[in-house]
C-alpha positions as CSV (number, residue, x, y, z in Angstrom):
1,M,-13.2,-54.6,0.7
2,S,-11.6,-55.0,4.1
3,D,-9.3,-57.7,2.8
4,L,-8.2,-55.5,0.0
5,R,-7.7,-52.5,2.3
6,D,-5.4,-54.6,4.6
7,R,-3.1,-55.2,1.7
8,L,-2.2,-51.5,1.7
9,R,-0.5,-51.9,5.1
10,I,3.2,-50.7,4.9
11,D,5.4,-53.5,6.1
12,E,7.9,-52.5,8.8
13,K,10.6,-54.2,6.7
14,Q,10.0,-51.7,4.0
15,L,10.3,-48.8,6.5
16,R,13.6,-50.4,7.8
17,A,14.9,-50.5,4.2
18,I,14.2,-46.7,3.8
19,N,15.9,-45.9,7.1
20,D,18.9,-48.1,6.2
21,F,19.3,-46.3,2.9
22,L,19.0,-42.8,4.5
23,L,21.5,-43.6,7.2
24,D,24.0,-45.3,5.0
25,P,27.2,-43.2,4.9
26,R,27.7,-44.3,1.3
27,N,24.5,-42.6,0.3
28,E,25.9,-39.8,-1.8
29,V,22.7,-37.7,-2.2
30,V,22.1,-37.5,1.5
31,S,25.8,-36.8,2.1
32,R,25.7,-33.8,-0.3
33,F,22.6,-32.5,1.6
34,L,24.5,-32.8,4.9
35,E,27.6,-31.2,3.5
36,V,25.6,-28.0,2.6
37,V,24.0,-27.9,6.0
38,E,27.3,-28.3,7.9
39,R,28.8,-25.3,6.1
40,Y,26.3,-23.2,8.1
41,G,26.9,-24.9,11.4
42,T,24.8,-27.2,13.6
43,P,21.0,-26.9,13.4
44,E,21.1,-25.1,16.7
45,E,23.7,-22.6,15.5
46,I,21.8,-22.1,12.3
47,N,18.6,-21.3,14.2
48,A,20.4,-19.0,16.5
49,K,21.8,-17.0,13.5
50,A,18.3,-16.8,12.1
51,R,16.8,-15.5,15.3
52,T,19.4,-12.8,15.5
53,A,18.9,-11.8,11.9
54,R,15.1,-11.7,12.3
55,D,15.2,-9.6,15.5
56,L,13.1,-6.5,14.8
57,N,15.6,-4.1,16.5
58,S,18.4,-5.7,14.4
59,L,16.4,-5.2,11.2
60,L,15.7,-1.6,12.1
61,D,19.4,-1.0,12.9
62,R,20.4,-2.4,9.5
63,L,17.9,-0.2,7.7
64,R,19.3,2.8,9.7
65,E,22.9,1.9,9.0
66,S,22.3,1.5,5.3
67,G,20.6,4.9,5.0
68,S,17.4,3.3,3.6
69,S,14.6,5.8,2.9
70,Y,12.2,2.9,3.8
71,L,13.0,3.3,7.5
72,S,10.7,6.3,7.9
73,D,7.9,4.3,6.3
74,V,8.5,1.4,8.7
75,E,8.4,3.9,11.6
76,W,5.2,5.4,10.2
77,L,3.6,2.0,10.1
78,T,4.6,1.4,13.7
79,E,3.0,4.7,14.7
80,Q,-0.2,4.0,12.9
81,R,-0.4,0.6,14.6
82,D,0.3,2.0,18.0
83,K,-2.3,4.7,17.8
84,G,-5.0,2.3,16.6
85,A,-5.4,3.9,13.1
86,F,-6.6,0.7,11.5
87,T,-10.2,-0.6,11.7
88,S,-11.1,-3.1,14.4
89,I,-12.7,-6.4,13.5
90,D,-15.9,-5.2,15.2
91,A,-16.0,-2.0,13.2
92,F,-15.4,-3.8,10.0
93,R,-18.3,-6.2,10.8
94,E,-20.6,-3.3,11.7
95,K,-19.7,-1.6,8.4
96,V,-20.8,-4.8,6.6
97,L,-23.8,-5.8,8.7
98,G,-24.9,-2.6,10.3
99,D,-26.9,-3.2,13.6
100,R,-27.0,-6.9,12.9
101,A,-23.3,-7.2,13.7
102,A,-23.9,-6.9,17.4
103,T,-26.3,-9.8,17.5
104,T,-24.5,-12.1,14.9
105,S,-22.6,-15.0,16.2
106,F,-19.4,-15.5,14.2
107,D,-17.7,-18.9,13.7
108,E,-14.2,-18.1,15.1
109,K,-13.0,-21.7,15.1
110,D,-12.5,-22.1,11.3
111,A,-11.3,-18.5,10.6
112,V,-10.1,-18.0,7.0
113,T,-6.6,-16.4,6.6
114,L,-6.8,-13.5,4.2
115,E,-3.8,-13.9,1.8
116,I,-2.5,-11.7,-1.0
117,S,0.0,-12.3,-3.7
118,A,2.4,-10.9,-4.7
119,L,3.9,-8.1,-2.6
120,Q,6.7,-7.3,-5.0
121,F,7.8,-4.0,-3.6
122,F,7.8,-2.5,-0.1
123,P,6.2,0.8,-1.1
124,W,3.1,-1.1,-2.2
125,L,2.6,-2.2,1.4
126,I,2.6,1.4,2.6
127,A,0.2,2.4,-0.2
128,E,-2.1,-0.5,0.9
129,A,-1.9,0.6,4.6
130,K,-2.8,4.2,3.7
131,Q,-5.8,3.0,1.7
132,A,-6.8,0.6,4.5
133,I,-6.7,3.4,7.1
134,K,-8.6,5.8,4.9
135,N,-11.4,3.4,3.9
136,G,-11.7,1.2,7.1
137,E,-10.4,-1.9,5.3
138,L,-8.5,-5.0,6.4
139,M,-4.8,-5.7,5.8
140,P,-4.0,-9.3,4.9
141,G,-2.9,-11.8,7.5
142,R,-0.5,-13.4,5.0
143,Y,1.6,-12.2,2.1
144,I,3.4,-14.0,-0.7
145,R,6.4,-12.5,-2.4
146,V,7.8,-13.6,-5.8
147,R,10.4,-10.9,-6.3
148,N,14.0,-11.7,-7.1
149,M,15.9,-12.1,-3.8
150,K,19.2,-10.5,-4.9
151,E,17.3,-7.6,-6.3
152,Q,15.5,-7.1,-3.0
153,V,18.8,-7.0,-1.1
154,A,20.2,-4.4,-3.5
155,D,17.1,-2.2,-3.5
156,N,17.3,0.3,-0.7
157,G,16.8,-2.4,2.0
158,D,13.5,-3.7,0.6
159,I,14.1,-7.2,2.0
160,L,14.8,-5.7,5.5
161,A,11.8,-3.4,5.4
162,V,9.4,-6.1,4.5
163,A,10.8,-8.4,7.1
164,A,10.4,-5.7,9.7
165,A,6.9,-4.7,8.5
166,M,5.6,-8.2,8.8
167,Q,6.5,-8.3,12.4
168,I,5.0,-4.9,13.1
169,I,1.6,-5.7,11.5
170,G,1.5,-9.3,12.7
171,A,1.3,-11.2,9.4
172,S,3.1,-14.2,8.0
173,Y,4.9,-14.0,4.7
174,V,6.6,-16.3,2.2
175,E,9.6,-15.5,-0.1
176,T,10.4,-17.2,-3.4
177,L,14.1,-18.1,-3.8
178,D,15.9,-17.4,-7.0
179,T,16.8,-21.0,-7.6
180,K,13.6,-21.9,-9.5
181,G,12.5,-22.9,-13.0
182,T,12.5,-19.3,-14.3
183,D,16.2,-18.8,-13.5
184,G,17.4,-20.7,-16.6
185,S,18.2,-23.9,-14.7
186,N,16.6,-26.0,-17.4
187,I,18.8,-25.0,-20.4
188,H,16.3,-26.5,-22.9
189,L,13.4,-24.2,-22.0
190,G,12.8,-20.7,-23.4
191,G,9.6,-18.7,-24.1
192,P,6.3,-19.8,-25.6
193,E,8.1,-21.6,-28.4
194,T,9.2,-24.3,-25.9
195,I,6.1,-24.3,-23.8
196,T,5.5,-28.0,-24.1
197,G,8.9,-28.6,-22.5
198,Y,7.5,-27.2,-19.3
199,F,5.0,-30.0,-19.1
200,G,7.9,-32.3,-18.2
201,G,9.0,-30.2,-15.2
202,V,10.4,-26.7,-15.0
203,G,11.7,-26.8,-11.5
204,Q,15.2,-27.5,-10.2
205,P,17.0,-30.1,-12.4
206,N,20.3,-31.7,-11.6
207,D,22.3,-29.7,-9.0
208,H,19.7,-27.0,-8.5
209,A,17.9,-28.8,-5.6
210,V,21.1,-28.6,-3.5
211,Q,21.6,-25.0,-4.7
212,W,18.1,-24.2,-3.5
213,L,19.0,-25.6,-0.1
214,D,22.2,-23.5,0.0
215,E,20.2,-20.4,-1.0
216,Y,17.6,-21.0,1.7
217,L,20.2,-21.4,4.4
218,H,21.9,-18.2,3.3
219,Y,18.7,-16.1,3.5
220,Y,17.6,-17.8,6.7
221,T,20.8,-17.0,8.5
222,T,21.4,-13.6,7.0
223,Y,17.9,-12.1,7.0
224,G,15.9,-14.5,9.2
225,I,13.7,-15.5,6.2
226,K,11.9,-18.6,7.5
227,Q,9.1,-19.4,5.1
228,V,9.7,-20.0,1.4
229,L,7.9,-21.2,-1.7
230,N,8.5,-24.8,-2.8
231,I,7.8,-25.9,-6.4
232,N,9.6,-29.2,-6.9
233,P,9.3,-32.7,-5.3
234,G,13.1,-32.8,-4.7
235,T,13.2,-29.5,-2.8
236,V,10.1,-30.5,-0.9
237,L,12.0,-33.6,0.3
238,L,15.0,-31.5,1.2
239,G,12.7,-29.2,3.2
240,Y,11.4,-32.2,5.1
241,F,15.0,-33.4,5.7
242,L,16.2,-30.0,6.9
243,H,13.3,-29.7,9.4
244,K,13.9,-33.2,10.6
245,L,17.5,-32.3,11.4
246,G,16.3,-29.5,13.7
247,V,16.5,-26.4,11.4
248,D,13.2,-24.5,11.7
249,I,12.5,-24.1,8.0
250,E,8.9,-23.6,6.9
251,F,7.6,-23.8,3.4
252,K,4.5,-23.7,1.3
253,I,3.9,-25.8,-1.7
254,S,3.2,-23.7,-4.8
255,V,0.2,-23.9,-7.1
256,Y,2.8,-24.8,-9.7
257,M,3.2,-28.2,-8.1
258,G,-0.2,-29.1,-9.5
259,N,-1.7,-30.9,-6.5
260,D,-5.2,-31.3,-7.9
261,N,-6.7,-34.5,-6.4
262,P,-6.9,-36.2,-3.0
263,Y,-4.3,-38.8,-3.9
264,A,-1.7,-36.2,-4.8
265,A,-2.4,-34.5,-1.5
266,L,-2.1,-37.8,0.4
267,W,1.3,-38.5,-1.1
268,T,2.5,-35.1,-0.1
269,L,1.1,-35.4,3.5
270,I,2.6,-39.0,3.8
271,G,6.0,-37.5,3.1
272,A,5.4,-34.8,5.7
273,K,4.4,-37.5,8.3
274,L,7.4,-39.7,7.6
275,F,9.8,-36.9,8.4
276,A,7.8,-35.1,11.1
277,R,9.5,-34.3,14.3
278,P,8.6,-36.2,17.5
279,D,6.2,-33.3,18.5
280,G,4.3,-33.9,15.2
281,T,5.4,-30.7,13.5
282,T,6.6,-30.5,9.9
283,S,8.2,-27.9,7.6
284,L,5.1,-28.1,5.4
285,I,3.0,-25.3,6.7
286,G,1.2,-24.2,3.5
287,F,-0.4,-26.5,0.8
288,N,-1.4,-24.5,-2.3
289,W,-4.0,-26.4,-4.3
290,S,-4.1,-26.4,-8.1
291,N,-6.5,-23.9,-9.5
292,S,-8.5,-26.8,-10.9
293,V,-9.6,-28.3,-7.6
294,N,-13.2,-28.2,-6.6
295,N,-14.7,-28.1,-3.1
296,E,-15.2,-31.9,-3.0
297,T,-11.5,-32.5,-3.4
298,I,-10.6,-30.2,-0.5
299,E,-13.4,-31.7,1.7
300,A,-12.1,-35.2,0.9
301,T,-8.5,-34.2,1.8
302,A,-9.4,-32.5,5.1
303,P,-10.0,-35.8,7.0
304,M,-6.6,-37.1,5.7
305,R,-4.9,-34.0,7.1
306,Q,-6.7,-34.4,10.4
307,A,-5.9,-38.1,10.7
308,L,-2.2,-37.5,10.2
309,G,-2.2,-34.8,12.9
310,F,-1.7,-31.8,10.6
311,E,-5.0,-29.9,10.7
312,D,-3.4,-27.1,12.8
313,V,-0.1,-27.4,11.1
314,V,-0.7,-27.5,7.3
315,R,-2.8,-24.7,5.9
316,F,-4.8,-25.3,2.8
317,E,-4.1,-22.3,0.6
318,H,-6.7,-21.8,-2.1
319,H,-6.7,-19.3,-5.0
320,I,-9.9,-17.2,-4.8
321,T,-8.8,-14.8,-7.6
322,E,-6.1,-15.1,-10.2
323,T,-4.2,-12.6,-12.3
324,Y,-6.3,-11.8,-15.3
325,K,-3.7,-12.8,-17.8
326,S,-1.3,-15.7,-18.4
327,I,-2.5,-18.3,-15.9
328,V,-6.2,-19.3,-16.0
329,I,-9.2,-19.0,-18.3
330,Q,-11.2,-16.0,-17.1
331,P,-13.6,-15.3,-15.4
332,Y,-12.1,-17.0,-12.3
333,D,-13.6,-16.2,-9.0
334,R,-14.0,-18.8,-6.2
335,T,-15.5,-16.5,-3.5
336,D,-18.8,-18.3,-3.3
337,E,-17.2,-21.7,-3.1
338,L,-14.9,-20.5,-0.3
339,V,-17.9,-19.4,1.7
340,Q,-19.4,-22.9,1.3
341,L,-16.1,-24.5,2.5
342,A,-15.2,-22.2,5.3
343,G,-17.8,-23.2,7.8
344,H,-16.6,-26.8,8.0
345,V,-13.0,-27.1,6.7
346,A,-10.4,-25.7,9.1
347,N,-7.2,-23.8,8.5
348,I,-7.8,-22.4,5.0
349,S,-6.3,-19.3,3.5
350,A,-8.0,-17.3,0.8
351,K,-5.3,-16.3,-1.7
352,H,-5.9,-13.2,-3.9
353,E,-3.7,-13.2,-6.9
354,G,-5.8,-10.8,-9.0
355,A,-8.7,-8.4,-8.8
356,G,-12.2,-9.7,-9.3
357,P,-12.4,-10.5,-13.1
358,K,-15.1,-7.8,-13.6
359,V,-12.6,-5.2,-12.2
360,D,-9.5,-6.5,-14.1
361,E,-11.2,-6.8,-17.4
362,K,-11.8,-3.0,-17.4
363,R,-8.3,-2.0,-16.4
364,E,-6.1,-0.3,-19.0
365,H,-3.4,-2.7,-17.7
366,P,-4.9,-5.9,-16.3
367,S,-2.9,-8.0,-13.9
368,D,-0.5,-10.5,-15.5
369,I,1.5,-13.2,-13.7
370,L,4.4,-13.0,-16.1
371,E,5.1,-9.5,-14.8
372,Y,6.1,-11.1,-11.4
373,F,9.4,-12.0,-13.1
374,L,10.3,-8.6,-14.6
375,P,13.3,-6.8,-13.0
376,K,12.5,-3.5,-11.4
377,E,14.8,-1.7,-13.9
378,E,12.7,-3.0,-16.8
379,I,9.4,-2.2,-15.0
380,E,10.5,1.4,-14.5
381,K,11.9,1.7,-18.0
382,R,8.6,0.6,-19.5
383,G,6.6,2.9,-17.2
384,L,4.7,-0.1,-15.6
385,M,5.2,0.6,-11.9
386,P,2.0,2.7,-11.5
387,Y,0.0,0.0,-13.3
388,L,1.4,-2.8,-11.2
389,E,0.8,-1.0,-8.0
390,R,-2.8,-0.5,-9.1
391,N,-3.1,-4.2,-9.9
392,Y,-1.8,-4.9,-6.3
393,L,-4.3,-2.6,-4.7
394,D,-7.0,-4.3,-6.8
395,K,-6.0,-7.6,-5.1
396,H,-6.3,-5.8,-1.8
397,D,-9.9,-4.8,-2.8
398,A,-10.7,-8.4,-3.8
399,L,-9.4,-9.6,-0.4
400,N,-11.7,-7.2,1.4
401,R,-14.7,-8.3,-0.8
402,T,-13.9,-11.9,0.4
403,A,-13.9,-10.7,4.0
404,T,-17.2,-9.0,3.4
405,A,-18.7,-12.3,2.0
406,L,-17.4,-14.3,4.9
407,T,-18.9,-11.7,7.3
408,K,-22.3,-11.8,5.7
409,A,-22.2,-15.6,6.1
410,G,-21.4,-15.4,9.9
411,L,-17.8,-16.6,9.2
412,S,-14.6,-15.2,10.5
413,F,-11.2,-14.4,9.1
414,V,-7.6,-13.7,10.0
415,A,-6.3,-10.3,9.0
416,A,-3.0,-8.6,10.2
417,R,-3.2,-9.5,13.9
418,N,-1.4,-6.5,15.3
419,L,-3.5,-4.0,13.3
420,H,-7.1,-5.2,13.6
421,R,-8.1,-5.8,17.2
422,A,-11.0,-7.9,18.2
423,S,-12.8,-4.9,19.7
């Protein structure tokens, strides 16, 4: 066995060949990548633009200058945070455990990040906050957005309001760029009648990988958007390249990438290691597993992540609930499995994409992932907005059920850091 294992050693000659290819000025694909980056400036200039765009006061000024009605909601959220209107961690634990909370020792080392998807519209965040205050509930520590970027920009400052709110509440968030498989980039794919075509790859064919790069740099420098979703091996590589240059991009790999076994995970992590910075950091900060993975796969991959120095860098993002329609066979609920994992696998987030199936199945309008891609105009025309907001709040409820299950097991969680104090 040891002789066979030694044959897997990567020869330094092969690494030199890769470096020679990447650094060759005749390498057209790398040159095209660099040409896009240079249009925005040096990495240092790009990061400086992003920091300015992300500055909270700057975001608030832009909301004010645009006359956005969302500004008052952002200010309300700040007021509620400052006066301590949201439940504390201790109060939440006491609500779950009663008197036992005071004598229970919680495992803070491997706290699970509470994650929700998808926050499509800023008003939903305010509705969620009002419910959390009223009921003593937790706000997520991480948000995923899948709304069309250009629509966000044009909609009353939605993109600015969310960016400001995330800083106010102390949560991380991810945007989904418009250059993706559902944008018509693959001219041969349509609706269900071409569904088998998607099996060959829906992502960013031909020039779309470079367009994705250009789009990222635009939103990074204009709005300070740092974390984005990544669905294609080519754009994953470009994300590694960009970070290696010095641009502070961060991305999470989508469930649509289909990482469903330890070897797929190892290949992704090897790429991150090859292009890591000298300090060991990588642009890969979120690794969303396929819905089909079991606990054994995640447990087998955790030592790989640790061995490559990424345990604190790369979060394993695991779907605990899914939309009721259009993505998985129901019922789908991984809460019990998460509780089994959370005590010994570090840096996990529990992603809530749907209500618990017993809730969703009784809704007049169950959650449906295909509705993520509907324009706001069509949603309002069809009278769907109240239903979609209800679906979102159901996900919030599912997230709090997960926090309750973790608490009962003596495990900890990461909620919105600025809202939920330790005591």
